N, C-alpha and C positions, 0 to 999 in steps of 0.2 A: 504493500500500500504506500509506504514511504517512497518507494522507487517511482510509482506513478505520479505522486505529488511532486517529486523532484523533477520529473520530466515535464509535467503540465504547466507548472508555474512559470518557468522561463519562456515556454511557448506562448502563454497568455500575455506576458510582458512584451514579448516581441510583436505579437499581433496588435496589441494596443498602440505600441509605438508606430507600427506601420500605418494604422488607421489615422493616427494623429498627423503623421508626416504627409499622408495623401491628402487629408482634408486641408492642410495648410499650404500645399503646393499650388502655386498660381497656374492657372490654365494658360498654355502657350497660345498666342494669337498669331495667325499667319495672314498673308494677303489673300483676298478672295480668289477662287478658281473659276474661270469662265471661258467661254468660247464666243466667237463672232459669227453671227448669222450671215448667210450668203446675201449679197446685194441684189435686190429685185426691183421691178417697177421703175426702171431707169428712164428718165426723160432727159431733155436738154438742160434742165436746171434743178431737178429733184431726183431722189432715189430713196429706197427703203431698205433698212437693215435691222440690226438688233443684236441681242446676245442671249446667252443661257448661262446663268450663274449656278454652278453645281455645288459650290461650297462657299459659305460666308467667312471661312477662315477662323471661326470661333468668336466672331463679334458681328454685330448687326451691320447690314449694308445700309449706309446712309445716303448714298448717291449712286446712280447707275445711268448708263446711256452709251452712246458711241461718240468717238471723236474722229475727225478727218482733216486731211490736208493734201497738198500736192507733193510733199516730200514724206519719206518714210523713215522711222515709224511716226505716225501722228501721235500727239499728246493732248492733254487737257488745255494747254496753252494755245492750241489751234482751235478750229471750230468744234463744237460739241453740242449734244442734246442732253436734256435731263429727263429721265424716264422713270421716276419713282424710286422706290427703295425695296429691299428684300431680295431673296434668292428667286431662282426660276427664270423662265423665259420672258423677254420683253421685246417690243418693237420700237423702232426709231425711224423718223423721217428726216432725211438730209435735205436742206433747202438752200436757195440762193447759190446754186452751183453754176459754173460757166459751161456753155455748150462745148462738146467735142474736147473734153479735158479729162486727163487721167487723174483719179484721186485714190488715196489710200485711207482705209477706214478700219477701226478696231473697236470692239466693245470695251467698256471700262466699268469697274465697280470699286467703291471706296468703303473701307471700314476704319476702325480706330487705328489699325496698323499702317494704313496707307492705301494706295490705289493699285489694283491688279488689272491686267489687260488681257484681252483675248488675242487670237492670231490676227495678223494684218491681212486684209483682203483688198485687192485693187479692182477698180472698175473705171470705165470711160463713159462719160455722159454722151447722149446722142447729139448729133448735129442738127440744129434747127434750120431747115432748108429755106425758111421764110425770113431769116435774119440776113443782114448784109454780109458779104464775103470781102475780106480785106487782109492786108499784110501791114506790118510795121516797118518803117524806114529805119535804117541804121542810125544810131546816135552819133552825132558829130558836134564839133565846136564846143567841147566840154570845158567849162571854166569852174571856178569855185562855187558859183551860185546859179549858173544857167547851163543849158544844153539845147541842142536842136535835134528834132526827130520829125515824125510825120507818118503818113500812111498812104496806101493805094487801095481804093475801093473798086473792086472788079465787078461786083454785082450788088444791086440794091435789095435783092431778095424778093422783088415783085412789087414793092411799094416804095415811094420816094424816101431818100435819106434826109431826115429833117435836122440832124445835128451830127457833127463829126469832129474828131480831134484826137488827142492822146491823153491817157491817164497814167499816173505814176504814184509809187509809194515805196516805202522801205521794206514792205513785205513782198513776197514773190508772186502774188496774184492781184495786181492793181485793178480796180474797177472805177466806174464813173462816180462812185461814192467817195473815192479818194480825191487827190488833186487831179485836175483835168484842164485842158484847153478847149476852146470852142472855135473851130476853124471852118465855118461855112456849112454848106449843104451839098447834096448830090454826090455822084460817083466820081472816080478819077483820083489823081494824086493831090496831096496837100502837104504843107509844111507846118510845123508846130514849134513854138519856143517854150521850153520848160524854165520856169523862173522860181525865185525864192528857195533855192536848194541850199542844203548845208554842205560846207566844204568837207572833202575827204570822206564822203558817205556813199555807200552802195545804194543804188536805186534800181527799180524794175519799172519798165515802161511798156505800154502796148497801145496801138491805135484802136479807136472805137468808132462805130457808126450806128446810129439809131434810126429805125423806121417804126411804123405803126405796130409791128410785131414784137419789138424789143430792141436790145442792143447786142450787136455782134462785135467781136474783138479780134485783133490780129495777134501775131506771135509775140511772146514776151522777150524783151531784150534787157540785159542788165548793164550797168555802167557805174563808174565811180567818179565823183566830182574831184576836181583838183584841190590841192591843199595850199592855196594862196601862193605867195612868192617862193615857197619852198619847193615848188614843182615846176617841171618843164619837159621839153623833149629835144632830141637831136637826131640827126640822120647819119648812119654809118656810110661813109663814102665808098666803102668797098663793095656793098651790095644793095644800097638804098633802103635797108631796113631802118625804120624809125623806132626809137626807144624813148620811153618816158623815164624821168629820173626824179628823185626826191632828196631833200636835205634832211638828214637825221643827225641831230647834234652838230658836230663839225665835219661830218662826212656827207658826200653826195653819192648816193647809190642808184644804179639802174633799178627800176621797179619791174623789169621783165628779164627772163633768162636770155642769154646770148643766143642768136640764131645764125651767126656767121658759119657758113658751111663751104669751105674751100674744096672738100672732097668728102666722100662717104663710103663706108664699108658696112657689111652685115655684122651681126653680133658675134658670129663665130670667129671673127678675126680680132685678135687681141695682142697687146705687147706692153711691156713697161719701158721700152726703149725707142719704139717707132710710134710717131703720132698717128692717132686714128680718131675719126669723128663718126658719130652714130645718130640716127634718128629712130626713136622708139617705134617699134612695129615695122620698120623697113629692113629688108634683107636684100641688098643690092649695091650697085656702085654708080647709079645714075643720080646726080645731084638734083636735077630738075624733078625727077620722079619722087625723090625723098622730100623735097620741099612741098609737094602736093599732099603729103600725109597730114592729117588733122593734128597729130601730136606735135609735129614741127611748128605748125602755126600757133599752137597754144603754149607748148612747153619748151620750144627751142631745141637746141642740139645737146647731145651728150658727148663728152670728150674724155679720153684718157688723160692722165696728168701730163704726159709728155707733150701732147697737143696743146694743152692749156698754157704751159710755160713757154712753148714755142721757141725752144733753144736757150732760154735764159736759165741762170742758176737759181736754186732755191733761195728764198728770202723770208726772214721773219721780222724785217724792219717795218717801221710804221712812218711813212708809207712804204710799201714793198719795193717800189721801183721796177716792178716786173710788168711791162705792158702785156707780154705774152700774146694771147689770141684776142685780146680786147682791142677796140677801135683806138685810133690816135686820140690822145688827150685823156685816155682812161687806162686803168691798170688792174691787174689781178690782186684781190685783197690777200694780205698775209694772214697767218693765224693771229697775229697781234692785232690786226685791224678788225677781224671778226670779234675779238675780245672787246675792243673799244666799243663796237656797236652793242654788244650784249650788256656791257656794264652801263652804257648810257640808258638802256631800257630797264635797268634795275638789278642786274645780276651783280653779286659781290665779286671782288677780285679773287677770293678763294674759290668760288664756284666757277668763275671764268677760267681759272687755271687747271681745273679738274677735268677728267674725261668722263665719257658716257653722257646720258641725258642729265642736264643739270639746270639749275635755276628753277623758276616757278612758272611765270606767265610770259616770259620773253618770247617764246615761240608763238604764243597766241597773238602777241602784239605785231608779229612779223607775217603771220599767215593771212592769206586772202580770206575774208569772212564768208560764212555761209557754205552750203554744200552745192549751190548752183555755181560756185566759183571753182568747181572741178575737184574739190576735196571730197573724199568719201565720208559719209556720216560716221561719227557725229562731229568731225572737225573741232575737236575739243578746244575750248578757250579762244577760238579765233576771233579777234577784233580788228586786226590790221590797223590799229591806231597809229602805228609808225608810218604807214603808207608803203611799206616794203613789198607787200603783195606777193608773198611766197606761194608758189604753186607746186603741186606734187608730181614732178616729172619722172619719177621712178629712176631706174638705173640699168646699166648693162653689167651683167654678172660675169664672173670668171669662167663659168661653165658654158659661156657662149649664148646666153639668152637674155631677154629683157624681163624686168619684174617690177612690181610695186607702183606702177603709175596710178595716180589717184590716192595712194596711201602714204607715200613718203616723197619728200623732196630732199635732194642731196647736192651740196655745192662745194667745189674744190677751193682750197687756199693755195697760195704760192709757196707754202712751207712744206718741205719734205721731212719725214722722220728718219729715213735711211735710204739706201739705194733703191729699194723696191716699194716703199710705202710713203704716203703723204697724209697731211691733216685735211679734214673736211668737216662740214657742218651738215646736220640732218634735222628735219622736222617731220612729225608724224600726224596722221589723221586723228589719233586717239590720245594725244598728249599736247600740253601747252608749253613744254619746255624745249630746250635746244640741245641737240646732241653734238658733242665734239669727239671725233674718233680719228684713228689712223687706219687707213685701208690701202690695199694694193693699188699701185699706180695704173694697173691694167683696167680697173673699174671705169665705167663710163658714167660721169656725173655731170650735172648742170654747172653753169658759170654765171655769176653776177659780177659786174665790173664796178670799180670806184673811179670817180673823176679825179684827175691829178690836181 
């Protein structure tokens, strides 16, 4: 009997402790679990979707609906509906959409933990055949506060065009409820002046035309206003390419990657002693054909380090004194000159002298803002407040292939590390800092030049 008591008593104590611990343990709350309903009933300006919340995550659902936009993934900061509370299925109506436009939509549900999302679903609104058909004219004559654009209306949709012009905004889908010009009536070409713009700011513009059925829009074009007296442009006399530049601190930098292409080879050809030039995505030796590639027009040329210094010796002086492949009056930045730029933007001297990705937001201040500016989502921290407008041109790898366009931008310095390696800078789509690394001279990287 004593043996049974000796066994049961500890077991009772342990059981009581377990019940007490369980009752005191706080229930863990997770984000809601849900899916996005297929998009149906699509018109030129509306659509229907919804969601199915299968778990509230352990806390009440206080808000639910769908969110949508033209970039993915959409978030609550974009357009959204509010469709009640609680779990289960719900329906949502998306409104005020633009005709013939691709959108991304996903369901959302919010509890005390935060907001959970369903899968992203894409759809394209229908074209309204009764709306005017038109295109947007290229943006020109850009200043700090003004720019010039316009449109060409090729069809009035069956009823007269009573108003036309361009609309613009800092978001990527401008409408006539944003800023707009009014430039007459009828079909045909017209010009528009955009005014009261902010300096060094990215804008999106498109032409519009209104008839009795509604308003039709042209294609969207993005541009960046100039930054006062700190900006300008020059022409490379060697090939006629025009480059913009900007003053950052005491340095004057090109705001575009170098496009000078004296010759070209495919990515399988490499050397750390023979100069080679590459165009991302092109495999051949025809300079004219290479220049027709979209990557050349946007991101410029990739060079091995030998081509970059163009016969000059390595330099870590400030200024480097190495013209290299840069135009007359300009030079290749040394590692020290890159550090000067980084420290001007806020990096400490200790950070500037270290290797790897370092600093905090200096890369964001250098990267072109937004994901319509060619960076892959999420383009972390990109503000381009410096005006440098860094773009992700990718690189030519040692294995004879191209890689990482849209994800990474890499730029040579005039400073070598040893006979086969040199210093360069790197920026990424998912970081706001700046990388300082040593890589093989055989790699193909981009070039930014500094004014003498």
